[in-house]
RODO-2510 file (C-alpha; in nm, 4 decimals, decimal comma):
residues 401
     n   res          X          Y          Z
     1     m    -0,0804     5,5765    -5,3411
     2     k     0,0845     5,2588    -5,5195
     3     s     0,1668     5,2773    -5,9283
     4     p     0,0853     4,9493    -6,0754
     5     q     0,3961     4,8877    -6,1800
     6     e     0,5174     4,8886    -5,7802
     7     v     0,2164     4,6722    -5,6764
     8     k     0,3392     4,4350    -6,0043
     9     q     0,6681     4,4269    -5,7563
    10     d     0,4681     4,3597    -5,4456
    11     i     0,3537     4,0180    -5,6142
    12     p     0,5979     3,7536    -5,6284
    13     f     0,4429     3,5224    -5,8864
    14     l     0,4180     3,8030    -6,1435
    15     r     0,8014     3,8393    -6,1257
    16     n     0,8293     3,5070    -6,3541
    17     y     0,4820     3,5283    -6,5125
    18     s     0,1959     3,8032    -6,6631
    19     y    -0,0905     3,7013    -6,5324
    20     w    -0,4556     3,7372    -6,6553
    21     e    -0,6673     3,5175    -6,4307
    22     s    -0,7735     3,7033    -6,1389
    23     t    -1,1404     3,5848    -6,2293
    24     a    -1,0622     3,2120    -6,0792
    25     v    -0,7537     3,3062    -5,8476
    26     g    -0,5325     3,5801    -5,8056
    27     p    -0,1641     3,5998    -5,7408
    28     t    -0,0693     3,6198    -5,3875
    29     l     0,0178     3,9862    -5,2329
    30     k     0,3305     3,9829    -5,0476
    31     p     0,1933     4,1152    -4,7620
    32     v    -0,0652     3,8909    -4,7405
    33     i     0,2384     3,6005    -4,7686
    34     d     0,4134     3,7599    -4,4551
    35     a     0,1103     3,8481    -4,2359
    36     m     0,0534     3,4499    -4,2718
    37     t     0,4028     3,3717    -4,2251
    38     d     0,4132     3,5961    -3,9408
    39     y     0,1633     3,4382    -3,7555
    40     y     0,2649     3,0669    -3,8307
    41     e     0,5995     3,1787    -3,6697
    42     n     0,4908     3,4078    -3,3836
    43     r     0,1999     3,3497    -3,2434
    44     p     0,0026     3,0218    -3,4373
    45     f    -0,3264     3,0053    -3,1874
    46     n    -0,6729     2,9425    -3,2660
    47     f    -0,8904     3,2697    -3,2533
    48     e    -1,0143     3,2981    -2,9053
    49     g    -0,7782     2,9655    -2,7914
    50     g    -0,5563     3,1342    -2,5246
    51     a    -0,4729     3,4316    -2,2671
    52     c    -0,0864     3,3944    -2,3218
    53     k     0,0594     3,7319    -2,4782
    54     p     0,0872     3,5695    -2,8559
    55     a    -0,2957     3,4130    -2,8469
    56     l    -0,4051     3,7974    -2,7448
    57     e    -0,2391     3,9277    -3,0142
    58     t    -0,4038     3,6998    -3,2548
    59     i    -0,7473     3,7628    -3,1245
    60     a    -0,6363     4,1507    -3,1838
    61     s    -0,5108     4,0469    -3,5414
    62     v    -0,8483     3,9071    -3,6193
    63     q    -1,0550     4,1368    -3,4905
    64     k    -0,8356     4,3767    -3,6888
    65     a    -0,9109     4,1646    -4,0151
    66     i    -1,3075     4,2057    -3,9422
    67     e    -1,2868     4,5810    -3,8890
    68     s    -1,0749     4,6308    -4,1965
    69     v    -1,3687     4,4048    -4,3951
    70     a    -1,6196     4,5986    -4,2434
    71     k    -1,4558     4,9507    -4,3727
    72     f    -1,4339     4,7991    -4,7101
    73     i    -1,7681     4,7657    -4,7603
    74     n    -1,9199     5,0071    -4,5850
    75     a    -2,0546     4,7802    -4,3051
    76     s    -1,9894     4,7251    -3,9163
    77     p    -1,7647     4,4745    -3,7914
    78     e    -2,0674     4,3161    -3,6538
    79     e    -2,2418     4,2763    -3,9620
    80     v    -1,9278     4,0603    -4,1081
    81     s    -1,8275     3,6770    -4,0662
    82     l    -1,5263     3,5646    -4,1878
    83     f    -1,5999     3,2198    -4,1213
    84     p    -1,6832     3,1125    -4,4420
    85     k    -1,3671     2,9424    -4,6359
    86     n    -1,5120     3,0310    -5,0131
    87     t    -1,8020     3,2180    -5,1409
    88     t    -1,9905     2,8729    -5,2037
    89     e    -2,0476     2,8094    -4,8276
    90     a    -2,1341     3,1550    -4,7605
    91     i    -2,4131     3,1683    -5,0400
    92     n    -2,5146     2,8272    -4,9093
    93     m    -2,5370     2,9915    -4,5058
    94     v    -2,8003     3,2535    -4,6910
    95     i    -2,9826     3,0155    -4,8701
    96     q    -2,9967     2,6900    -4,6773
    97     g    -3,0450     2,9156    -4,3742
    98     l    -3,3618     3,1347    -4,4778
    99     p    -3,6230     2,9626    -4,3066
   100     l    -3,8428     2,8955    -4,6891
   101     k    -4,1099     2,6671    -4,7110
   102     e    -4,3185     2,5310    -4,9620
   103     g    -4,4216     2,7984    -5,1916
   104     d    -4,1759     3,0466    -5,1333
   105     e    -3,9970     3,1850    -5,4534
   106     i    -3,6884     3,2708    -5,5165
   107     i    -3,5486     3,4774    -5,7684
   108     g    -3,1985     3,4368    -5,9745
   109     s    -3,0653     3,4566    -6,3016
   110     n    -2,8783     3,2762    -6,5617
   111     i    -2,5064     3,4260    -6,5005
   112     d    -2,5513     3,3515    -6,1106
   113     h    -2,2575     3,1204    -6,0313
   114     m    -2,3574     2,7710    -5,9931
   115     a    -2,2826     2,8104    -5,6212
   116     a    -2,5803     3,0194    -5,6244
   117     y    -2,7422     2,8044    -5,8749
   118     m    -2,6934     2,5050    -5,7355
   119     p    -2,8511     2,5138    -5,3972
   120     v    -3,1384     2,6925    -5,5008
   121     l    -3,2424     2,3494    -5,7033
   122     r    -3,1736     2,1692    -5,3931
   123     l    -3,4440     2,3416    -5,2296
   124     m    -3,6760     2,2400    -5,5147
   125     k    -3,6342     1,8891    -5,4267
   126     e    -3,6024     1,9185    -5,0281
   127     r    -3,8402     2,2220    -4,9498
   128     g    -4,0579     2,2659    -5,2294
   129     i    -3,9507     2,6049    -5,3017
   130     k    -4,0471     2,7842    -5,6483
   131     f    -3,7407     2,9126    -5,8732
   132     e    -3,8227     3,2041    -6,1185
   133     l    -3,5041     3,2321    -6,3427
   134     i    -3,4140     3,4942    -6,6030
   135     k    -3,2792     3,4548    -6,9108
   136     a    -3,0038     3,7020    -6,9381
   137     d    -2,9921     3,8883    -7,3065
   138     e    -2,7019     3,8466    -7,5726
   139     q    -2,4707     4,0178    -7,3857
   140     g    -2,5013     3,8803    -7,0506
   141     g    -2,7625     4,1809    -6,9184
   142     v    -3,0003     4,1444    -6,6882
   143     d    -3,2394     4,4554    -6,6352
   144     l    -3,4953     4,5548    -6,3518
   145     p    -3,7763     4,4913    -6,5484
   146     e    -3,7317     4,1335    -6,5414
   147     y    -3,7451     4,1284    -6,1930
   148     k    -4,0396     4,3314    -6,1427
   149     k    -4,2113     4,0737    -6,4089
   150     r    -4,1353     3,7948    -6,1716
   151     l    -4,1822     3,9697    -5,8025
   152     t    -4,4970     3,7803    -5,6410
   153     k    -4,6054     3,8356    -5,3098
   154     k    -4,4434     3,4808    -5,2254
   155     t    -4,0884     3,6312    -5,3312
   156     k    -3,8913     3,5654    -5,0197
   157     l    -3,5391     3,6304    -5,1715
   158     i    -3,3373     3,8159    -5,4673
   159     i    -3,0222     3,6599    -5,5965
   160     l    -2,8100     3,9040    -5,7957
   161     c    -2,4833     3,8501    -5,9343
   162     h    -2,3018     4,1656    -5,8955
   163     s    -2,0750     4,0540    -6,1959
   164     g    -2,0799     3,7401    -6,4011
   165     n    -1,7816     3,5348    -6,4814
   166     i    -1,7991     3,5337    -6,8732
   167     y    -1,9846     3,8542    -6,9645
   168     g    -1,8492     4,0708    -6,7000
   169     n    -2,1862     4,3114    -6,7270
   170     i    -2,2371     4,5222    -6,3513
   171     l    -2,5652     4,4594    -6,2872
   172     d    -2,7553     4,7658    -6,1275
   173     a    -2,7627     4,6005    -5,7685
   174     k    -2,8997     4,9505    -5,6208
   175     a    -3,2282     4,9087    -5,7714
   176     i    -3,2886     4,5523    -5,7945
   177     c    -3,2098     4,5762    -5,4015
   178     t    -3,4373     4,8599    -5,3510
   179     l    -3,6764     4,6406    -5,5399
   180     a    -3,6875     4,3902    -5,3415
   181     r    -3,7177     4,5744    -5,0195
   182     e    -4,0112     4,7618    -5,1351
   183     n    -4,1398     4,4068    -5,2212
   184     g    -4,1045     4,2485    -4,8491
   185     a    -3,7978     4,0079    -5,0108
   186     y    -3,4323     4,0055    -4,9092
   187     s    -3,1609     4,0265    -5,1630
   188     m    -2,8297     3,8650    -5,1675
   189     l    -2,5329     3,9898    -5,3561
   190     d    -2,2346     3,7913    -5,4968
   191     a    -1,9501     3,9978    -5,5580
   192     a    -1,6995     3,7378    -5,6004
   193     q    -1,6115     3,9253    -5,9130
   194     t    -1,6095     4,2655    -5,7850
   195     i    -1,5017     4,2803    -5,4773
   196     a    -1,1565     4,4388    -5,5196
   197     r    -1,2219     4,6233    -5,9058
   198     m    -1,4725     4,8758    -5,8135
   199     p    -1,6167     5,0360    -5,4711
   200     i    -1,8430     4,8423    -5,3131
   201     d    -2,0802     4,9942    -5,0676
   202     v    -2,3421     4,7730    -4,8537
   203     k    -2,4995     5,0242    -4,7490
   204     d    -2,5720     5,2632    -5,0738
   205     i    -2,6461     4,9001    -5,2515
   206     g    -2,8692     4,8245    -4,9766
   207     c    -2,8533     4,4495    -5,0230
   208     d    -2,9271     4,2270    -4,7257
   209     f    -2,6751     3,9699    -4,7650
   210     l    -2,3459     3,9853    -4,9462
   211     n    -2,0961     3,7380    -4,9955
   212     t    -1,7303     3,7200    -5,1678
   213     c    -1,4147     3,5406    -5,1661
   214     a    -1,0192     3,6679    -5,0760
   215     r    -0,8580     3,4335    -5,3497
   216     k    -0,9663     3,5895    -5,6410
   217     h    -0,9347     3,9875    -5,7145
   218     l    -0,8260     4,0828    -5,3706
   219     c    -0,4821     3,8394    -5,4278
   220     g    -0,6047     3,7201    -5,0980
   221     p    -0,5163     3,3638    -4,9419
   222     q    -0,7528     3,0658    -5,0788
   223     g    -0,9621     2,9389    -4,8034
   224     t    -1,1199     3,2799    -4,6952
   225     a    -1,4248     3,4244    -4,7363
   226     i    -1,6798     3,7435    -4,6476
   227     l    -2,0655     3,6962    -4,5431
   228     y    -2,2218     3,9926    -4,4866
   229     v    -2,5465     4,0262    -4,2753
   230     r    -2,7434     4,2983    -4,2694
   231     k    -2,8019     4,4287    -3,9084
   232     g    -3,1042     4,2463    -3,7271
   233     l    -3,0729     3,9700    -3,9882
   234     s    -2,8824     3,7276    -3,8777
   235     e    -3,1491     3,5918    -3,6504
   236     q    -3,3386     3,5023    -3,9522
   237     l    -3,0678     3,2492    -4,0937
   238     e    -3,0603     2,9240    -3,9025
   239     p    -2,6738     2,8183    -3,9335
   240     i    -2,5863     2,4956    -4,1399
   241     i    -2,3069     2,3829    -3,9901
   242     i    -2,3077     2,3836    -3,5833
   243     g    -2,0635     2,2910    -3,2988
   244     g    -1,8090     2,4314    -3,1067
   245     q    -1,7738     2,6873    -2,8271
   246     h    -1,7462     2,9936    -2,9886
   247     h    -2,1340     3,0133    -3,1540
   248     a    -2,3707     2,8514    -2,9282
   249     d    -2,3544     2,6743    -2,5604
   250     i    -2,5229     2,3898    -2,4255
   251     v    -2,8425     2,4156    -2,1991
   252     g    -2,8814     2,1295    -1,9691
   253     d    -2,8044     1,7765    -2,1568
   254     y    -3,0158     1,7858    -2,4681
   255     e    -3,0589     2,1467    -2,5747
   256     y    -2,7761     2,4228    -2,6955
   257     k    -2,8847     2,8157    -2,7464
   258     l    -2,7102     3,0055    -2,9946
   259     f    -2,5349     3,3134    -2,9461
   260     p    -2,6769     3,6257    -3,0783
   261     g    -2,6054     3,8060    -3,3598
   262     i    -2,2833     3,7269    -3,6515
   263     k    -2,1440     3,5184    -3,3832
   264     r    -2,4276     3,2361    -3,4335
   265     f    -2,2278     3,1599    -3,7619
   266     n    -1,8863     3,0912    -3,5757
   267     a    -1,8677     2,6960    -3,5816
   268     g    -1,5635     2,5280    -3,5446
   269     i    -1,2244     2,6422    -3,6065
   270     l    -1,1232     2,9726    -3,7802
   271     n    -0,9042     2,9712    -4,0486
   272     t    -0,7109     3,2160    -3,8295
   273     s    -0,4157     3,2263    -4,0615
   274     g    -0,6278     3,2908    -4,3836
   275     v    -0,8404     3,5553    -4,2068
   276     i    -0,4984     3,7256    -4,1096
   277     g    -0,3726     3,7189    -4,4757
   278     l    -0,7466     3,8461    -4,5933
   279     g    -0,6650     4,1360    -4,3428
   280     a    -0,3824     4,1960    -4,4937
   281     a    -0,5026     4,2225    -4,8654
   282     v    -0,7952     4,4355    -4,7878
   283     d    -0,5872     4,7024    -4,6076
   284     y    -0,3391     4,6680    -4,9362
   285     w    -0,6105     4,7371    -5,1711
   286     q    -0,7771     5,0118    -4,9391
   287     e    -0,4680     5,2080    -4,9539
   288     i    -0,4572     5,2276    -5,3548
   289     g    -0,8336     5,2748    -5,3077
   290     m    -1,0920     5,1372    -5,5413
   291     d    -1,1434     5,4490    -5,7426
   292     a    -0,8103     5,4309    -5,8929
   293     v    -0,8105     5,0279    -5,9538
   294     r    -1,1159     5,0949    -6,1538
   295     r    -0,9676     5,3859    -6,3831
   296     h    -0,6892     5,1443    -6,4220
   297     c    -0,8781     4,8603    -6,5144
   298     v    -1,1603     5,0301    -6,7698
   299     e    -0,8177     5,2137    -6,9260
   300     m    -0,6440     4,8547    -6,9608
   301     q    -0,9895     4,6959    -7,1198
   302     e    -1,0195     4,9191    -7,3519
   303     r    -0,7302     4,8856    -7,5523
   304     l    -0,7908     4,4968    -7,5017
   305     f    -1,1221     4,5546    -7,6601
   306     k    -0,9407     4,7194    -7,9600
   307     g    -0,6734     4,4749    -7,9693
   308     l    -0,9159     4,1698    -8,0173
   309     e    -1,0926     4,3366    -8,2820
   310     e    -0,7301     4,3926    -8,4471
   311     i    -0,6607     4,0017    -8,4586
   312     g    -0,9856     3,9073    -8,5637
   313     s    -1,2028     3,7524    -8,3187
   314     v    -1,5563     3,6940    -8,1240
   315     v    -1,6165     3,8822    -7,8241
   316     y    -1,8808     3,7635    -7,5786
   317     s    -1,8636     4,0733    -7,2975
   318     p    -1,9912     4,3949    -7,3634
   319     r    -1,7195     4,6903    -7,4343
   320     k    -1,9552     4,9305    -7,2616
   321     s    -1,7094     5,0517    -6,9603
   322     e    -1,9446     5,2144    -6,7381
   323     i    -2,1341     4,8490    -6,6917
   324     q    -1,8077     4,6201    -6,7593
   325     v    -1,5854     4,5050    -6,4793
   326     g    -1,3193     4,4601    -6,7012
   327     i    -1,3667     4,0656    -6,7670
   328     i    -1,3272     4,0003    -7,1104
   329     s    -1,4240     3,6118    -7,2806
   330     f    -1,3207     3,5816    -7,6381
   331     r    -1,2573     3,3090    -7,8915
   332     i    -0,9865     3,4003    -8,1299
   333     n    -1,1390     3,3437    -8,5009
   334     g    -0,9821     3,0094    -8,6349
   335     l    -0,8222     2,9403    -8,3023
   336     h    -0,9630     2,6730    -8,0666
   337     p    -0,9590     2,8364    -7,7249
   338     d    -0,6659     2,5690    -7,5939
   339     a    -0,4454     2,6069    -7,8775
   340     l    -0,3313     2,9589    -7,6790
   341     i    -0,2725     2,8181    -7,3665
   342     k     0,0367     2,5899    -7,3916
   343     p     0,2466     2,8807    -7,6415
   344     l     0,1472     3,1526    -7,4762
   345     e     0,2578     3,0147    -7,1006
   346     e     0,6076     2,8246    -7,2835
   347     k     0,7150     3,0495    -7,4989
   348     y     0,6041     3,4234    -7,3633
   349     r     0,5338     3,3368    -6,9781
   350     i     0,1850     3,4893    -7,0305
   351     v    -0,1267     3,2806    -6,8382
   352     i    -0,4910     3,2943    -6,9919
   353     r    -0,7622     3,0787    -6,9048
   354     s    -0,9312     2,8353    -7,1330
   355     g    -1,2386     2,6322    -7,0258
   356     a    -1,6051     2,6380    -6,9556
   357     p    -1,6768     2,8820    -6,6293
   358     g    -1,9176     2,7668    -6,4065
   359     s    -2,2128     2,9439    -6,4914
   360     p    -2,5850     2,8349    -6,6900
   361     v    -2,5401     3,1185    -6,8932
   362     f    -2,2604     2,9231    -7,0618
   363     k    -2,4569     2,7073    -7,2321
   364     e    -2,6246     2,9913    -7,4177
   365     l    -2,3005     3,0624    -7,5958
   366     g    -2,2996     2,7454    -7,8489
   367     v    -1,9691     2,6283    -7,7794
   368     d    -1,7260     2,4235    -7,5948
   369     k    -1,4743     2,6638    -7,4369
   370     i    -1,4186     3,0550    -7,4521
   371     n    -1,0617     3,1820    -7,3521
   372     r    -1,0838     3,4258    -7,0489
   373     m    -0,8950     3,7388    -6,9073
   374     a    -0,9010     4,0141    -6,6931
   375     a    -0,6676     4,3308    -6,6216
   376     h    -0,6093     4,4339    -6,3061
   377     y    -0,4280     4,7090    -6,1313
   378     y    -0,0833     4,5212    -6,1443
   379     t    -0,1488     4,5020    -6,5392
   380     t     0,0745     4,7442    -6,7074
   381     k     0,0521     4,9141    -7,0102
   382     d     0,3288     4,6695    -7,1175
   383     d     0,1725     4,3851    -7,0107
   384     v    -0,1214     4,4436    -7,2493
   385     e     0,0746     4,5053    -7,5299
   386     q     0,2889     4,1833    -7,5015
   387     l    -0,0116     3,9937    -7,4776
   388     l    -0,1824     4,1094    -7,7780
   389     k     0,1166     4,0727    -7,9723
   390     a     0,1812     3,7335    -7,8414
   391     m    -0,1986     3,6313    -7,9540
   392     k    -0,1151     3,7548    -8,2758
   393     e     0,1939     3,5666    -8,3310
   394     i    -0,0153     3,2320    -8,2536
   395     r    -0,2627     3,2973    -8,4315
   396     d    -0,1170     3,3834    -8,7278
   397     q     0,1334     3,0305    -8,7141
   398     y    -0,1320     2,7967    -8,5250
   399     g    -0,4785     2,9206    -8,6770
   400     r    -0,6503     2,7650    -8,9578
   401     k    -0,6433     2,9852    -9,2665
***
């Protein structure tokens, strides 16, 4: 198993920067870059787009990527689609694809990303569905009783954000998915902020759908994502994009017939190079193991919480390690979030986030912006100490006295 320092050496961008913003986009692994370069240089064919040896090698590489992703989340390859280009698209494939009608109900919360929130608002207008919105507590918590209160016989879908992009709370997904199943509702898990930070087992969690992307904590390529659909449920989703011979066939002159199972979502051309890169990223983290990643992130985040307290900060993320995925949102007392960014980069070569993350719960904080950071397995103890030292020096120089 590689050490954090060895993983850091496998990420070219980290030769020049200390990087803390994989919650938005992670630095790309060299094995991912190599896998994609090999594709472009030696076998640049569409998936299922030829019969020569390089084309067949491409087909095999894509199939291997699907199998790797399936193993990573304990699914079967027949339950995994890598056609979505991002988590937003994968979420829409579920929310818009389900046969929801007027009067049907969806339950969600304000820690959900706008990628899940907005499609529901659209269905409220277009189909007359009802949206039950749960408000998180002051530390971003959303508990099982809140879902039970809103569950009715008309509930068709419960949307779960495994961990929000502000507080970093880990939701009790298994309990909520069990609640949904017992009451005849579907469950959809947004794992964009938990994939490659902790073990994810879709069979144990019991979710019907899962969506996540490659570009964040997997340190994979942009433009690739994962949609998991529990076996037997693919036919419940109507594809939101159609066209091409890989997911349907023309019947006569005026009809088409979708292929069975997960292939019904394979419209158009696959981002073949990206999927091969995604497979390389998953294989890389699989070798290290999610238990090791989780342990390391917990260790790093504990030091960060303590350091922010010593500097003097308002920390919005809960400190309890057992419910914290490692996303830390904060504001240093007397220092606007934007004031950290330029000196951190120019003087210390450190990158963190300043902004307003895309989650409705952000408005509850009552501020215009926050700083946000997340340690990963490639984060070393030296990185943590250098960041804390740099932020203290910037506060002393630029902060309001």
